[in-house]
N, C-alpha and C positions, 0 to 999 in steps of 0.2 A: 451482653460480649460486640466488642470491636472484631470487625469483620476482619481477617487475614488474607488479602490476596496478594499475589504472586505475578509479576509480568516480567517472561521470559524474553529476553531478544537476539534472536542468533548477530553474532559479529561478523561484518562482510561475506554473508552470508554466501553468492553464487562465486566469489571470490574466492573465499575461503575452501569450499570444495571444490577447485580448480586448483589450487597449490596444493591439498591433501594430496590430491590423486595425482598430481605432479612435482614429485620434490623440488625437481629444477626449477618452478617457482616461488618455490617459500621466499620470503626476503626479498622479494622481487614485485616491483610496481605493476597490479595487473588492474585491467578495466577490463570489466566485461560489458557489452553492448556490441558489437559489430566491428568489423574492421574496414567498413564503409565511411567516411569524414562526414557521411549524410545521417549516422545513425546517433542512437544516445546513449550515454552513460546508464548503464542500469546498477551497476556496485562497481566501487573502487577500493581495493584492497587498502590497510591501510597503511602501506609505504608509499601507494598511488594518492592518500589522501595529505600526503604529506606535500605534497608540489601542488594543493590546491583543487586536487580532482573530486568532481564530487555527483552525486547520482544524479539524473535530469540536465546533466551537461551536453553539448554538443560533441558528440567524438573527436569534430576538427578542433574544437577550443581546447580540448582534452590533451589532443597532443602537441597543442601550442606549448602548453602548459608543464607538458610530458612527456618529449617526444621520444625516450629510450622507453617509455612503458610498454608493456605486455599485452596488446589488445585482443581479446579472444570475442567470439558469438555467445550468443544467450543460448545454453541446453536447459532447458525448459523441462522436459521428463527427466533430466537425471537429479534436478534440482526438487522436484515434485516427490521423487523416489526417496530421496533425503528427508522431505519433510514430513513423508508418513510415518518412517523413522523416530522421530524426533515427539510426534505426535503420541507414541506408543508410550514412550518416554513417560511424558505428563501423566497417560491414563494411570500409570503405574501409581502414581501419587494423589489423584485426586478425579474425583466424580463430578466434577463441574468444572470445563474449561473449554476457555472462548479462544476460537482461534482468528487471530486479527488479519494475518495475509501467511504466507508460506512460511516466516522464518519469526514469526511472533505469535503469543496467546498469552491469554490472564488463565490463573487456576487459582481457583477459592479453594483454599487450606484452614478455613478458620475452625478452632477447635484443636488443630493440630502445632508442631514445630514448625512456624513456617521457614526458621532460618536450615535448619536441619534438613529440610526438604529441598530447600534451594541447593544448598550444599551436596545432594546426593543428584541430583537432578544436573549439576555443571558434572560432576563425577560420570555419571551414564554419558552423558553427550561428548565426554571427551575420551572416554575409555570405549564406548560403541561406535563413535561418530569417527573422532580424531579431531572434534569441530570444538569451538569456544562460543560460549553465550554470558552474554551480561544479564542480569536479574536484580528487578526491583522488587521490592516488597515494604507494603505499607497498608492503610487501613481503609481502601478503597482504590478504583483502576485508576482513576485520574493520577495520584500519590506514587502508584504505584511504578506506572508507565514512565512519569520524570524521574523517577529512583533509578530506574534501568538502564537509563542514558547520562548517568552521571560520572559512572568510572567505566568508561569504555576504552576498550574491550578488554572482556574477561572480567568484569568488574559485579560484586554484590554491593548492593546499598539498600539500606534500611532507613527509611521514615516515620518515627515512633509520633504516636499522637500529639504528646506533649510537648514537640518540636514542629509543627507542621508549620505556624504561622513564622518564625523567621527562617525556617528554611529557604520558603517561598520567597523572602522577600528580595531579595536580590537576583534575583533571578528576570530574564531579559522576558518579556511578556508576548515573546513567542513563543514560550514553552507551556501555552495554556492553550488548551486544546481548539483548533478552529480557528486559531489566531494567523492568517497569512499576513503576505505582504501588503494586502489593500488594507486589512482591518488594524493591521501595527502600524499604517501610516496617519490613520485616524485616529487612533489612540495618543501617537508619537504628537499630534494637533494640536492635542490636551495639554501636552506637559507628561503622559504616559508613557515611561520607558521600562520600568520594573513590573515588578505583579506588587512590590510594595504600594507603588504608585495607585495601583487600582485599590488595593487595604483601606486606602488615607482617603479615596473617591468619595463622593456625596453619590449614594443607592440612588436615587431618585433621578438625579443628573445622569447617570448611566442609563436609566432605563428611560430616560426622554428623549438620547440621541440614542440609544442602541436597541429599544424594544427590549423582550424577552431575553434577546443575548445580552443584553445588560446584564440582566438579574445575574445571568451563565457565568459571565465572567468575572462577577463579584463571586457568587459562591465559590469560583475555582481558585480565585485568590486566598481563600481562608482553607482550601484545603476541602471543599464540601461536595461529596458527589455521593445520590443515592444509586446509582446504577448498578444492577446487581451482573455478576459474571454470568453469563448463560451460555447453555449446551447448544453449539450449534454446527453447523457444518457449513465449512465455505462456501459461496455461493457459486453453483458450476456455472460456467461459461465458455462457450467455443468462439474463435475468434479470430484471425489475421490482421497484421495490417506490414506495412513497407515504405520505405522512406524511396521518394523520388531521386534519380540522380540529379535532376535540374527540377526546379520549382515549377511547377503545372498551374496554369491556366486556361487551360482546354477543357471544359466539360466530358467531352466525349473520350480522354485518357482518366478520369475520374470512373467514368460510371464503366470504363473496359475493366478497371482494374477491380471494381467490387463485383463484375459478373465473376470474377476468374476468383476469388476470396469466396461468392457464393457457390460455386462445384465446389471447390475445396471443405467450405465448412459445412456442405451437405453429405457431404462425404463423411466427413467424421460422425457427424449426428446419427448415419445409417448404419456406422460400424461399432455406434457406441450402444446404441438401439433407444436414443434419445428423442423429443421431440420440439421443438423451440415456439416461445410464445412471442418471447420481445426481440425487435433487431435493431440496433446498433449502429449509426454511423459515426465516426471518429474522424477528426479533421485537423491537422495541423498545420498551421499557415507561416509562410517565410517568415513571420515576424516571431516564432514558437507561439505563441498565442496558440489556442486550444480550445475547441466545443464539441460537443456530442449532442445527438439527437436521436430520439426514438419513437418507435411506433410500435405498439403491440397489438398481436392477431385477435380477432374473436375463436378463431379456431387453430390448434397449436399444426405444424409442419414440420416435415425434414427436406422438404423437395426444393431442389436449388434453384426453381423458375421463381417460385414465390417468393422467397428470402433475395434472390437478385430484384425481383419490379420493386420490392418492399423496401430495400435500402435503396433504389434509384429514387423512390417515393420521396424517400427520408432526405433523401441529395437536393432534390429540384427541388421542394418544397418548404424546407425545413432551416435551409443553409443561406444565409446572404454571399456568395461567393464574390467578394468583392476584392479581396487578395489573392498573391498566389499561393498555391496549395505544397507543402512540402512533404506532410505525411496524408494518408488515408487509412482508415481501420475498419474492419468488418466486426461485431459483436455481438454473439447470441446468448441472450442471458434467458433465465425463466425455462430453464430445462425439467422434462419430464420426462415420465414414464407412460408411454401410449396405454399401458394395462390398467392406466387408472380413470376408471369410466367420470369421477367426478372432473377433474381437470379437464375432461372431453367437453363437457358443456359449453353451448355457444353463450356468449355473452350477448345481452339485448339492448 
């Protein structure tokens, strides 16, 4: 039996919530990401996207494209609250739900009427939350995710098994999972611009140039994907980050910011009853390139001094701070409950 996989992707999630909550924003270009020119766009409403505004763009650049846009800060707690409601809707229709992020998830509905379920999900999201979602349906995760992106917003697209190869053929190689700007350039140098070009390419040559990744690209080009939908909770993390008003080269200012973040995140850990094992420092440079470096502790902690000293060590020893810094962040992952004795054992 072929799998039936649904991918649900909320439409301009953050911006849509703000528009729903404030009817005066409906039909207007709303950009979420902050009001400072040093910020970065998290989400843009579809009205803003018509001006060329997109996520990961600097607020400064967005304002050049859309000077009359409405720029709002991120209200993550509000978005998380809505995300939990959406997850409850998903759980009504499948016992196998794999969230990918706050606003998208896979559902395995094999053996059920996938189209009917997709329509019910869209109706529930509309009726209960006054939001819209785009949904893709196909025989695996890769194809379902591609399908959900075809007819945004508020779309419903099905890719049938017998249509896969022809459906994929004219799509850009950037539609393949893991093909970012760098891999795209490498593929373009080989004359590969569309998924159909990979379908026609020699597999052995792809493997010789890209290794295991070459085989993955080839399989994806034919719509092959054996990964199961897996029940899981989104990785818990606690963190803070901020963009400097002016690019920073002074290491002491970076350290001061990490100390501030360490105190704040430690308080959050204590209030939630967590301990932390992995500490990650995130740096975005003046040219918008970004690096992250991590260190895992032998003994979990919620002590702000330990968090600060570890993050400081990561900053000093794992980064080559040869460029001015635009943003610095501190992210704590591998959160655990202290009552679990197995998690508290020390690594040797």
